[in-house]
C-alpha positions as CSV (number, residue, x, y, z in Angstrom):
1,M,-40.4,-39.9,6.0
2,S,-38.8,-37.7,3.2
3,V,-35.3,-38.3,1.8
4,D,-33.0,-35.4,0.8
5,V,-31.8,-36.4,-2.8
6,S,-30.4,-32.8,-3.5
7,A,-27.1,-32.8,-5.1
8,P,-24.1,-31.9,-2.8
9,A,-22.8,-28.2,-3.2
10,A,-20.4,-27.8,-5.9
11,A,-16.8,-27.1,-4.9
12,P,-15.8,-23.6,-5.2
13,Q,-13.9,-23.1,-8.5
14,E,-10.0,-23.1,-8.3
15,H,-8.4,-20.1,-10.0
16,R,-4.7,-19.8,-11.1
17,T,-2.4,-16.7,-11.6
18,L,1.3,-16.5,-12.8
19,H,3.5,-13.3,-12.1
20,S,7.1,-13.3,-13.3
21,A,10.1,-11.0,-13.6
22,A,13.5,-11.3,-15.2
23,I,16.3,-10.3,-12.8
24,E,19.9,-9.3,-13.4
25,A,21.4,-11.4,-10.6
26,P,22.4,-15.1,-10.0
27,A,19.6,-17.4,-9.4
28,E,21.1,-18.5,-5.9
29,V,20.9,-15.1,-4.7
30,V,17.3,-14.5,-5.8
31,Y,16.5,-17.8,-3.9
32,D,18.1,-17.0,-0.9
33,I,15.8,-13.6,-0.6
34,I,12.7,-16.0,-1.1
35,A,14.0,-18.4,1.5
36,D,14.6,-16.1,4.3
37,V,11.2,-14.7,5.3
38,T,12.7,-12.9,8.3
39,R,13.8,-10.2,6.0
40,W,10.5,-10.1,4.0
41,P,9.0,-7.0,5.8
42,Q,12.1,-5.0,4.8
43,F,12.2,-6.3,1.2
44,F,8.6,-6.4,0.4
45,A,6.4,-3.5,0.4
46,P,3.1,-5.3,1.4
47,N,4.7,-7.5,4.2
48,V,4.5,-6.1,7.8
49,H,5.6,-8.9,10.0
50,V,6.5,-12.5,9.8
51,E,6.8,-15.0,12.8
52,H,8.2,-18.5,12.7
53,L,5.9,-21.1,14.3
54,E,7.9,-24.1,13.3
55,R,10.9,-24.7,11.1
56,D,13.6,-27.2,10.0
57,E,16.1,-27.3,7.1
58,T,13.4,-27.9,4.5
59,S,10.1,-26.9,5.9
60,E,8.6,-24.2,7.9
61,R,5.3,-23.0,9.4
62,I,4.9,-19.0,9.5
63,Q,2.5,-16.5,10.4
64,I,2.3,-13.4,8.1
65,W,0.9,-10.0,8.4
66,A,0.6,-8.0,5.2
67,T,-1.5,-5.3,3.5
68,A,-3.9,-6.4,0.7
69,N,-6.1,-3.7,-1.2
70,G,-5.6,-1.3,1.6
71,E,-6.6,-3.6,4.4
72,V,-4.2,-5.6,6.8
73,K,-4.5,-9.3,6.7
74,H,-2.8,-12.2,8.5
75,W,-2.7,-15.8,8.0
76,I,-0.7,-19.0,8.6
77,S,1.3,-20.8,5.8
78,R,3.3,-23.9,5.4
79,R,6.4,-23.7,3.0
80,E,8.6,-26.5,1.6
81,L,11.9,-25.2,0.6
82,D,13.8,-27.0,-2.3
83,R,17.3,-25.4,-2.7
84,A,18.5,-28.1,-5.2
85,N,15.6,-27.0,-7.6
86,L,15.4,-23.4,-6.5
87,S,11.9,-23.6,-5.6
88,V,9.5,-22.8,-2.7
89,V,6.1,-24.4,-2.3
90,F,3.6,-22.5,0.0
91,R,-0.1,-23.3,1.3
92,Q,-2.1,-21.1,3.5
93,E,-3.4,-23.3,6.6
94,V,-5.6,-20.5,7.9
95,S,-6.8,-17.8,5.4
96,Q,-8.9,-14.7,5.9
97,P,-12.0,-13.9,3.9
98,P,-12.7,-13.5,1.1
99,V,-9.9,-16.2,0.6
100,A,-11.1,-19.7,1.3
101,S,-7.9,-21.2,0.2
102,M,-4.6,-20.2,-1.3
103,G,-1.4,-21.9,-2.2
104,G,1.4,-21.6,-4.9
105,K,5.1,-21.9,-5.8
106,W,8.2,-19.6,-6.3
107,V,10.5,-21.0,-9.1
108,V,13.7,-19.5,-10.0
109,T,15.3,-20.5,-13.4
110,P,18.8,-19.7,-14.3
111,I,19.1,-17.9,-17.7
112,S,22.8,-17.1,-17.3
113,P,25.3,-17.0,-14.4
114,A,24.3,-13.5,-13.8
115,C,20.7,-13.5,-14.9
116,C,17.4,-15.6,-13.8
117,L,13.7,-15.7,-14.4
118,L,11.6,-15.7,-11.3
119,E,8.0,-17.0,-11.5
120,L,5.4,-16.7,-8.8
121,Y,2.5,-19.2,-9.1
122,H,-0.9,-19.0,-7.0
123,D,-3.9,-21.1,-6.9
124,F,-6.8,-20.0,-4.9
125,T,-10.7,-20.2,-4.2
126,A,-13.0,-17.5,-2.8
127,V,-15.3,-17.8,-0.1
128,D,-18.6,-19.2,-1.4
129,G,-17.1,-19.1,-4.9
130,S,-18.3,-15.4,-5.3
131,A,-17.4,-13.4,-8.2
132,E,-16.8,-10.5,-6.0
133,G,-14.4,-12.3,-3.7
134,E,-12.5,-13.7,-6.9
135,G,-12.2,-10.0,-8.2
136,W,-10.9,-8.9,-4.6
137,I,-8.3,-11.7,-4.5
138,R,-7.2,-11.3,-8.1
139,A,-6.7,-7.5,-7.4
140,A,-4.7,-8.0,-4.3
141,L,-2.6,-10.8,-6.0
142,D,-1.8,-8.5,-8.9
143,R,-0.8,-5.7,-6.6
144,N,1.0,-7.5,-3.9
145,S,2.9,-10.0,-6.5
146,A,4.1,-7.1,-8.5
147,A,5.4,-5.4,-5.3
148,E,7.0,-8.5,-4.2
149,L,8.7,-9.2,-7.6
150,D,9.9,-5.5,-7.7
151,G,11.4,-5.8,-4.1
152,I,13.2,-9.1,-5.0
153,K,14.6,-7.5,-8.2
154,R,15.7,-4.3,-6.4
155,I,17.2,-6.2,-3.5
156,A,18.9,-8.9,-5.6
157,E,20.3,-6.5,-8.1
158,L,21.6,-4.3,-5.0
159,A,23.1,-7.4,-3.2
160,D,26.6,-6.4,-3.3
161,Q,25.5,-2.9,-1.8
162,L,23.1,-4.3,0.7
163,D,25.5,-4.4,3.7
164,E,26.1,-0.8,3.4
165,L,22.5,0.2,2.7
166,M,20.8,-2.0,5.4
167,F,21.5,-1.6,9.1
168,T,19.9,-2.3,12.4
169,F,20.4,-0.7,15.9
170,D,19.0,-0.8,19.2
171,D,18.3,1.8,22.1
172,T,17.7,0.6,25.5
173,V,16.5,2.5,28.6
174,H,16.1,0.9,32.1
175,I,12.8,1.9,33.7
176,D,12.2,1.3,37.6
177,G,8.5,0.7,37.1
178,A,5.9,-1.7,36.2
179,S,6.0,-3.5,32.9
180,K,2.3,-3.1,32.4
181,D,2.8,0.6,32.8
182,V,5.4,0.9,30.2
183,F,3.3,-1.2,27.8
184,D,0.4,1.2,28.4
185,F,2.5,4.1,27.4
186,L,3.8,2.5,24.1
187,N,0.4,0.8,23.2
188,R,-1.6,3.9,23.6
189,A,0.1,5.7,20.7
190,D,-3.2,7.6,20.3
191,L,-2.0,9.7,23.3
192,W,1.3,10.4,22.0
193,P,0.5,13.8,20.8
194,Q,-0.2,14.7,24.5
195,R,2.5,12.6,25.9
196,L,5.6,13.2,23.4
197,P,6.7,16.8,22.3
198,H,8.1,15.4,19.0
199,V,4.7,14.0,18.0
200,A,2.6,16.7,16.4
201,R,-0.3,14.5,15.2
202,L,-1.3,11.0,15.4
203,E,-4.3,9.3,13.9
204,L,-4.8,5.7,15.2
205,T,-7.3,3.0,14.2
206,E,-7.6,-0.5,15.8
207,E,-10.4,-2.5,14.2
208,S,-9.1,-5.7,15.6
209,P,-7.4,-6.0,18.9
210,G,-3.6,-5.8,18.5
211,L,-3.5,-4.8,15.0
212,Q,-3.1,-0.9,14.8
213,V,-2.7,1.4,11.7
214,M,-1.5,4.9,12.4
215,A,-0.5,8.0,10.6
216,M,2.0,10.3,12.5
217,D,3.5,13.8,12.0
218,T,6.9,14.0,13.8
219,R,8.8,17.3,14.5
220,T,12.3,17.5,13.5
221,A,15.0,19.4,15.3
222,D,14.9,22.2,12.8
223,G,11.0,22.8,13.5
224,S,9.7,21.0,10.3
225,T,7.6,17.9,10.3
226,H,7.4,14.7,8.3
227,T,4.5,12.2,8.0
228,T,4.9,8.5,8.1
229,E,2.3,5.9,8.1
230,S,2.7,2.5,10.1
231,V,1.0,-0.8,10.8
232,R,1.7,-2.1,14.4
233,V,1.3,-5.8,15.6
234,V,1.0,-5.9,19.5
235,F,2.1,-9.2,20.9
236,G,0.9,-9.5,24.6
237,E,2.2,-6.9,27.0
238,D,6.0,-7.2,26.2
239,R,6.4,-6.8,22.5
240,I,5.1,-4.4,19.5
241,V,6.4,-4.6,16.0
242,Y,5.7,-2.2,13.4
243,K,6.4,-1.4,9.6
244,Q,6.3,2.0,8.2
245,T,4.3,1.9,5.0
246,T,5.0,5.4,4.2
247,V,8.7,6.2,4.8
248,P,10.7,9.4,4.7
249,A,12.5,10.0,1.4
250,L,15.9,8.7,2.4
251,M,14.5,5.2,3.0
252,T,13.0,2.2,1.1
253,A,12.2,0.4,4.2
254,H,12.0,1.0,7.9
255,T,10.8,-1.7,10.4
256,G,11.0,-1.8,14.1
257,R,9.9,-3.2,17.4
258,W,9.7,-2.3,21.2
259,T,10.4,-5.0,23.7
260,I,9.9,-5.0,27.6
261,V,12.1,-7.4,29.4
262,P,12.3,-7.7,33.2
263,A,15.7,-6.6,34.6
264,E,17.5,-8.6,37.3
265,R,18.1,-5.6,39.5
266,G,14.2,-5.0,39.5
267,G,12.2,-3.0,37.0
268,V,12.4,-3.6,33.2
269,D,14.6,-3.0,30.4
270,V,12.9,-1.4,27.4
271,T,14.5,-1.5,24.0
272,S,13.6,0.1,20.5
273,R,15.2,-1.6,17.6
274,H,15.2,-0.1,14.1
275,T,16.1,-1.7,10.8
276,V,16.4,0.7,7.9
277,I,17.4,0.3,4.2
278,I,18.7,3.6,2.7
279,K,17.5,4.6,-0.7
280,A,20.9,5.5,-2.2
281,A,19.4,7.6,-5.2
282,A,17.8,10.1,-2.6
283,V,21.1,10.7,-0.6
284,E,22.3,13.9,-2.4
285,K,18.7,15.1,-3.0
286,V,17.9,15.0,0.6
287,L,21.2,15.9,2.3
288,G,23.1,17.8,-0.4
289,E,25.6,17.5,-3.1
290,G,28.5,15.3,-2.2
291,K,26.8,13.3,0.6
292,T,27.3,9.6,0.8
293,V,25.5,6.6,2.2
294,A,27.5,6.8,5.2
295,D,26.4,10.3,5.8
296,A,22.7,8.9,5.4
297,R,23.3,6.1,7.9
298,A,24.6,8.7,10.4
299,Y,21.8,11.0,9.8
300,I,19.0,8.4,9.9
301,H,20.5,6.8,13.0
302,R,20.8,10.0,14.9
303,A,17.2,11.1,14.0
304,L,15.6,7.8,14.8
305,S,17.6,7.2,17.9
306,T,16.7,10.6,19.3
307,N,13.1,10.1,18.8
308,S,13.2,6.5,20.3
309,T,15.2,7.5,23.3
310,N,12.9,10.5,23.9
311,T,9.9,8.2,23.8
312,L,11.7,5.8,26.2
313,K,12.5,8.7,28.5
314,H,8.9,9.9,28.7
315,A,7.8,6.2,29.2
316,R,10.0,5.9,32.1
317,A,8.7,9.1,33.6
318,Y,5.2,7.9,33.2
319,A,5.8,4.4,34.7
320,E,7.9,5.4,37.5
321,A,5.5,8.2,38.6
322,R,2.7,5.6,38.6
323,R,4.9,3.4,40.8
324,G,4.9,6.1,43.2
């Protein structure tokens, strides 16, 4: 009988990084941005969607979808919030390769009543401790951390204008048809160029079920087209959420969702929700001299609502025709 006396495999090496930014805003304002993950898709370029799985006053368990090095990743994290010390500790429960483990901490340090230092710490290990994996993770952390710090800095320094720049609206259409047919119409965005007159081109990839990456050319009322790129997350057959990763010049962020809800009178109510942050510096460049943020809100609302309502009307025609 032989005895295995080989040494146990060494634990993967843990690596640490630090990214920081000075922000011309009160520390409490910056902390509030970090603490409220529901607004991260609007504030942080890499973040596509965040779902709460559990939460109380000082801790939460969340699922995050985000881009990293051109790929869409998702993971589950637990966060501990400490308002008294202006810090948030996080740890991934379920990571995606090449990440084996990852955690870290946000720390906000007041410098003056109107200025603070924001530090973002990470610790991580790579799958199998590979140098290639470590390099991929470091590149993703450098890119995403810089984007997140820039997003926090921009939003915090615009905090007094945010109520004017950021807005949400819904469009709802009742459809006397089956939920599954409405879902089919919304889910099969690859068929929209044949189904929707305002969609000139659409390229869609779905490498894993329910995670869609798409590029779309949309026709505007004046006959021109504009290109957007989006990531969509499909939840069951009653909800699709999305984030535009390439937005029109008037916006710094645009997220949305489609929801399908059974109606008391039969059929379903289908709602399109948009949340937008206006890029104030682009208003006069795009809309003309003398135009204001209020003009931009009206312009964006009208354009998005028109396209959403048209999509919903075509979904209604499709579902009601299949109902017979």
